[in-house]
C-alpha positions as CSV (number, residue, x, y, z in Angstrom):
1,M,0.1,-0.2,-0.1
2,A,1.5,3.2,-1.0
3,R,2.3,5.7,1.7
4,K,0.0,9.0,2.0
5,K,0.6,12.4,3.6
6,I,-0.8,15.6,3.8
7,C,-0.1,17.8,0.8
8,R,1.0,21.7,1.8
9,Y,-0.7,23.6,-0.9
10,C,-4.0,21.8,-1.3
11,N,-4.0,19.9,2.2
12,K,-5.7,16.8,0.9
13,V,-4.1,13.1,1.7
14,V,-2.1,12.5,-0.9
15,D,0.2,9.3,-2.4
16,D,3.7,10.3,-2.5
17,N,3.9,10.8,-5.7
18,H,1.1,13.5,-5.7
19,K,2.3,16.6,-8.1
20,C,0.0,19.4,-6.5
21,L,-1.8,21.3,-9.2
22,S,-2.1,24.6,-6.9
23,V,1.5,24.3,-7.3
24,K,1.7,25.1,-11.1
25,R,-1.9,27.0,-11.2
26,T,0.3,29.2,-9.0
27,Q,3.3,29.4,-11.5
28,Y,0.8,29.8,-14.3
29,N,-0.6,33.1,-12.8
30,Q,3.0,34.2,-11.9
31,Y,4.3,33.7,-15.1
32,K,0.9,35.6,-17.2
33,R,1.4,38.8,-14.8
34,E,5.1,38.7,-15.7
35,Y,4.4,38.3,-19.3
36,Y,1.6,41.0,-19.5
37,Q,4.1,43.2,-17.5
38,K,6.4,43.1,-19.7
39,N,4.1,43.5,-22.7
40,K,1.8,45.5,-21.6
41,E,1.6,47.5,-24.7
42,I,0.8,45.0,-26.6
43,V,-1.7,42.9,-24.8
44,A,-3.6,46.0,-23.4
45,P,-5.7,47.0,-26.2
46,L,-6.7,43.0,-27.0
47,M,-8.8,43.6,-23.0
48,S,-10.7,46.5,-24.2
49,R,-14.3,46.8,-24.7
50,R,-13.7,48.7,-27.7
51,W,-11.3,45.7,-29.0
52,R,-14.1,43.0,-28.0
53,S,-17.0,44.5,-29.8
54,F,-15.0,44.9,-32.2
55,R,-14.3,41.5,-33.1
56,K,-17.5,40.0,-31.8
57,T,-18.9,42.7,-35.0
58,I,-15.8,41.0,-37.5
59,I,-16.8,37.1,-36.5
60,H,-20.8,38.0,-37.4
61,R,-19.8,40.2,-40.4
62,D,-18.4,36.8,-41.2
63,N,-21.2,34.5,-40.5
64,N,-19.4,33.0,-37.6
65,L,-17.0,30.9,-40.5
66,C,-13.5,30.7,-40.6
67,Q,-13.0,32.4,-43.7
68,R,-9.4,30.2,-44.3
69,C,-10.9,26.6,-44.0
70,F,-14.1,28.0,-45.5
71,I,-12.6,29.1,-49.1
72,K,-9.2,27.4,-48.7
73,Y,-10.2,23.7,-48.3
74,N,-14.2,23.7,-48.1
75,I,-15.0,23.1,-44.8
76,I,-17.4,25.2,-42.6
77,N,-15.5,25.4,-39.3
78,G,-17.1,28.0,-36.5
79,D,-14.5,27.0,-33.8
80,S,-12.6,28.4,-31.7
81,L,-12.5,31.9,-33.8
82,E,-10.3,34.4,-33.8
83,V,-10.1,37.9,-35.6
84,H,-6.9,37.6,-37.8
85,H,-4.9,41.4,-39.0
86,I,-3.7,41.3,-42.8
87,K,-1.0,43.7,-41.7
88,P,-0.1,42.4,-37.9
89,R,-1.1,45.0,-35.5
90,V,2.2,45.4,-33.8
91,D,3.8,47.0,-36.9
92,Y,0.7,49.1,-38.1
93,P,-1.1,50.0,-35.0
94,E,-3.3,52.6,-37.0
95,L,-5.1,49.1,-38.5
96,M,-5.9,47.9,-35.2
97,Y,-9.8,48.9,-35.8
98,D,-10.2,48.9,-39.6
99,E,-12.6,46.4,-40.5
100,L,-10.7,45.5,-44.4
101,N,-7.7,44.3,-42.3
102,V,-9.0,41.8,-40.5
103,V,-10.9,38.5,-41.2
104,T,-12.0,35.2,-38.9
105,L,-10.4,32.3,-38.8
106,C,-9.7,29.7,-36.1
107,K,-7.4,29.1,-33.7
108,T,-5.2,26.7,-35.6
109,C,-5.6,28.5,-38.6
110,N,-4.5,31.6,-36.8
111,L,-1.6,30.3,-35.8
112,Q,-0.5,28.7,-38.9
113,L,-0.2,32.3,-41.0
114,G,1.1,33.9,-37.7
115,T,2.4,37.5,-38.7
116,N,3.0,36.6,-42.7
117,G,-1.0,38.1,-43.7
118,I,-3.0,35.4,-45.3
119,D,-2.4,32.7,-47.7
120,F,-5.8,32.8,-49.6
121,E,-8.3,35.1,-51.8
122,W,-10.5,37.0,-49.4
123,E,-12.5,40.4,-50.0
124,T,-14.1,41.9,-47.8
125,P,-18.0,41.2,-47.7
126,E,-19.8,44.8,-47.8
127,T,-21.1,45.5,-45.0
128,N,-23.0,48.3,-43.6
129,F,-21.8,48.9,-40.3
130,R,-19.7,51.2,-38.2
131,I,-17.9,50.5,-34.6
């Protein structure tokens, strides 16, 4: 029978080989705080109310679909949608809220494209909205 002990972090009775999730969570939270402090100018705009509203509008404009999956691969994908800047927002901060510079992508496509623009033929749909 395995020896039991009380974890000093979560106060539960556990085996000797227990790895407490509280420690991992604390380390992860510390990492996120440090990352935010180092990159505050880049991360802060994505937490604003204006960005959240703009993001919802763009996703709705693109029919809640990843445009790359739909156009390039003929796949209807509406999971984990993100708004991708065609011209990177770090290099072109003035285009952050430009509806002609953004397209809805799934997380996988967004990570594959990175900051390299887009690799498919896409035209901005005609819209009658303004933020």
